[in-house]
BAMARTI-930501 format. One record per residue (C-alpha): residue number from 1; residue in three letters; x, y, z. Coordinates in pm, whole numbers. Last residue first. Layout:
(NUM; "ALA"; (X; Y; Z))
...
// end
This chain:
(92; "LYS"; (-2514; 2202; 5902))
(91; "GLN"; (-2681; 1871; 5843))
(90; "ILE"; (-2641; 1812; 5519))
(89; "TYR"; (-2957; 1493; 5366))
(88; "TRP"; (-2814; 1372; 5076))
(87; "VAL"; (-3042; 1240; 4718))
(86; "VAL"; (-2915; 1105; 4444))
(85; "GLU"; (-3185; 1099; 4167))
(84; "GLY"; (-3336; 845; 3948))
(83; "HIS"; (-3153; 686; 3595))
(82; "PRO"; (-2847; 760; 3509))
(81; "PRO"; (-2679; 768; 3832))
(80; "ALA"; (-2349; 971; 3866))
(79; "ALA"; (-2042; 836; 3818))
(78; "THR"; (-1756; 1061; 3937))
(77; "ILE"; (-1863; 1228; 4183))
(76; "THR"; (-1592; 1465; 4302))
(75; "VAL"; (-1557; 1548; 4668))
(74; "PRO"; (-1466; 1902; 4782))
(73; "GLY"; (-1419; 1811; 5068))
(72; "GLU"; (-1348; 1506; 5303))
(71; "ILE"; (-1747; 1335; 5419))
(70; "TRP"; (-1786; 1428; 5771))
(69; "GLY"; (-2025; 1131; 5925))
(68; "MET"; (-2260; 895; 5636))
(67; "ASP"; (-2569; 877; 5906))
(66; "GLY"; (-2731; 556; 5690))
(65; "PHE"; (-2790; 605; 5309))
(64; "VAL"; (-3133; 449; 5106))
(63; "ILE"; (-3056; 257; 4859))
(62; "ILE"; (-3386; 218; 4710))
(61; "GLY"; (-3610; -127; 4625))
(60; "SER"; (-3592; -369; 4346))
(59; "THR"; (-3287; -519; 4141))
(58; "PRO"; (-3038; -353; 4405))
(57; "PHE"; (-2834; 19; 4330))
(56; "THR"; (-2525; 2; 4320))
(55; "PHE"; (-2272; 263; 4521))
(54; "ASP"; (-1935; 298; 4506))
(53; "PHE"; (-1685; 494; 4771))
(52; "GLU"; (-1329; 639; 4619))
(51; "ARG"; (-1141; 714; 4885))
(50; "GLY"; (-866; 954; 4704))
(49; "ALA"; (-799; 1214; 5026))
(48; "SER"; (-1038; 1510; 4891))
(47; "ASP"; (-1325; 1239; 4827))
(46; "THR"; (-1423; 1070; 4547))
(45; "TYR"; (-1755; 955; 4449))
(44; "SER"; (-1953; 653; 4313))
(43; "PHE"; (-2339; 584; 4143))
(42; "VAL"; (-2390; 290; 3968))
(41; "ASP"; (-2684; 135; 3795))
(40; "ALA"; (-2733; -229; 3813))
(39; "ALA"; (-3070; -261; 3862))
(38; "THR"; (-3259; 43; 3747))
(37; "GLY"; (-3281; 443; 3982))
(36; "GLY"; (-3585; 532; 4010))
(35; "THR"; (-3462; 694; 4376))
(34; "TRP"; (-3114; 726; 4640))
(33; "VAL"; (-3174; 820; 4907))
(32; "GLY"; (-3070; 1024; 5205))
(31; "GLY"; (-2824; 1047; 5564))
(30; "LYS"; (-2671; 1322; 5804))
(29; "VAL"; (-2446; 1399; 5519))
(28; "LYS"; (-2210; 1594; 5737))
(27; "PHE"; (-1953; 1887; 5569))
(26; "ASN"; (-1570; 1899; 5500))
(25; "GLY"; (-1500; 2178; 5215))
(24; "PHE"; (-1694; 2277; 4935))
(23; "PRO"; (-1724; 2186; 4597))
(22; "ILE"; (-1931; 1904; 4473))
(21; "LEU"; (-1735; 1897; 4166))
(20; "GLY"; (-1899; 1710; 3897))
(19; "THR"; (-2078; 1411; 3746))
(18; "ALA"; (-2511; 1486; 3734))
(17; "VAL"; (-2765; 1367; 3907))
(16; "ILE"; (-2761; 1522; 4281))
(15; "ARG"; (-2936; 1666; 4473))
(14; "TRP"; (-2863; 1826; 4810))
(13; "GLN"; (-3077; 1871; 5101))
(12; "ARG"; (-2990; 2127; 5353))
(11; "GLY"; (-3033; 2430; 5149))
(10; "THR"; (-2853; 2482; 4817))
(9; "PHE"; (-2571; 2216; 4602))
(8; "ASP"; (-2865; 2092; 4320))
(7; "ASN"; (-2697; 1893; 4079))
(6; "THR"; (-2840; 1974; 3660))
(5; "VAL"; (-3085; 1805; 3451))
(4; "PRO"; (-3386; 1807; 3734))
(3; "LEU"; (-3601; 1539; 3786))
(2; "ALA"; (-4040; 1578; 3562))
(1; "MET"; (-4281; 1620; 3755))
// end
């Protein structure tokens, strides 16, 4: 199964594979996972308050996002995962 080529912000599982804008106001991320990455790949985003968050893929394994709480949106994905996909679980 091929990975998606565009971001998907529908439902409660958001898939992030490209740079761009998450066009929603504040939202709550209950967790997530980044799978399929390659060592030293970077995923980063900047919230509406200007805070930047960076994640670097490890040599082996995956990245698991714990409860991230409320994120101030809209959010700009500044570095998309070059390999794999990030999935965030959204609380509604």
